[in-house]
Structures are given as C-alpha cells and as structure tokens.
C-alpha positions in Angstrom: -6.7 -128.6 -58.3 -3.9 -131.2 -58.7 -3.0 -130.8 -55.0 -6.5 -131.7 -54.1 -6.5 -134.8 -56.3 -3.1 -135.8 -54.9 -4.7 -135.5 -51.4 -7.6 -137.7 -52.4 -5.2 -140.2 -53.9 -3.1 -140.3 -50.8 -6.2 -141.0 -48.6 -7.3 -143.7 -51.0 -3.9 -145.4 -50.9 -3.9 -145.2 -47.1 -7.4 -146.7 -46.8 -6.6 -149.4 -49.3 -3.5 -150.4 -47.4 -5.4 -150.5 -44.2 -8.1 -152.7 -45.7 -5.7 -155.1 -47.3 -3.7 -155.5 -44.1 -6.8 -156.0 -42.1 -8.1 -158.6 -44.6 -4.9 -160.6 -44.4 -4.7 -160.3 -40.6 -8.2 -161.8 -40.3 -7.2 -164.5 -42.8 -4.2 -165.5 -40.8 -6.3 -165.5 -37.6 -8.7 -167.9 -39.2 -5.9 -170.1 -40.5 -4.1 -170.5 -37.2 -4.6 -174.2 -37.0 -3.3 -174.7 -40.5 -0.2 -172.6 -39.7 0.3 -174.5 -36.5 0.1 -177.8 -38.4 2.8 -176.6 -40.9 5.0 -175.7 -37.9 4.3 -179.1 -36.3 5.4 -181.0 -39.4 8.7 -179.1 -39.6 8.2 -175.9 -41.4 10.2 -173.0 -40.1 8.8 -169.6 -39.2 10.5 -168.2 -42.3 8.9 -170.8 -44.6 5.4 -170.1 -43.1 6.0 -166.4 -43.5 7.1 -166.9 -47.1 4.0 -168.9 -47.9 1.8 -166.2 -46.5 3.6 -163.4 -48.3 3.6 -165.3 -51.6 -0.1 -166.0 -51.3 -0.9 -162.4 -50.5 1.2 -161.1 -53.4 -0.6 -163.5 -55.8 -4.0 -162.6 -54.5 -3.2 -158.9 -54.8 -1.8 -159.2 -58.3 -4.8 -161.2 -59.6 -7.3 -158.9 -57.9 -5.7 -155.7 -59.2 -5.4 -157.2 -62.7 -9.1 -158.3 -62.6 -10.5 -155.1 -61.1 -8.6 -152.4 -62.8 -10.1 -151.5 -66.2 -7.8 -150.2 -68.9 -7.5 -146.5 -69.2 -9.9 -144.8 -71.5 -7.2 -143.6 -73.9 -5.4 -146.9 -74.0 -5.4 -149.1 -77.1 -7.2 -151.8 -75.2 -10.3 -149.7 -75.1 -10.5 -148.6 -78.7 -10.2 -150.4 -81.9 -7.6 -148.1 -83.2 -4.5 -147.0 -81.2 -4.1 -143.9 -83.4 -6.5 -141.2 -84.4 -8.4 -141.7 -87.7 -6.7 -140.4 -90.8 -7.8 -137.0 -92.0 -9.7 -137.3 -95.3 -8.0 -136.0 -98.4 -9.8 -133.7 -100.8 -11.1 -135.4 -103.8 -9.1 -134.8 -107.0 -11.4 -133.7 -109.7 -10.3 -134.2 -113.2 -11.4 -131.8 -115.9 -13.8 -133.3 -118.3 -12.2 -134.4 -121.5 -13.6 -133.3 -124.8 -14.6 -136.2 -127.1 
C-alpha cells in the first residue's frame, strides 16, 4: 500500500515540477522586453538570472504557504495540542453523623 502511495507522490511531484517550470518559462517569454531593457541599461546576465530566480522562489514560497493547509493532527487545526485529560472518579465522602 505504501509503495502505491509513494508512486502517486512521485508522479505528483513530477507533474508539479513540470507545471511550475512551464509557468515560469511562459512568464519569461512574455517579459522578454523587460529583460532586454535590463540588459540594455547595464545588468549582466547573472544579475538578470538572479532576479528571475529570486522572484520564482518568492512566488513559490508564498504560494505554498498560502495553499497548503495545516495537517489535521497539528496544533494549528485544533484548540488543544494534547488530548483531553481523562476524568477522575469522584471522591465520595461518607456521610457524617450529626
């Protein structure tokens, strides 16, 4: 069973990687003019690459933080981070004679 789940997880990671790389490839293709302007005013290829990588890391970090809900067992989902205490039996005192 765990082998099957690992297989699904591997496929999901592969698809996610492909989608992210495709998204940023399309983004760069649309921003060709802006990148050319950066190069024209004196930015090196390394600086332009660093700008694009920083932007993609920030977008990825913000998106993953916003989209991933906390795990069901985590303290963020429940009011208590520990299980409720077990109730103690009531102590009955013997009735006192007047």
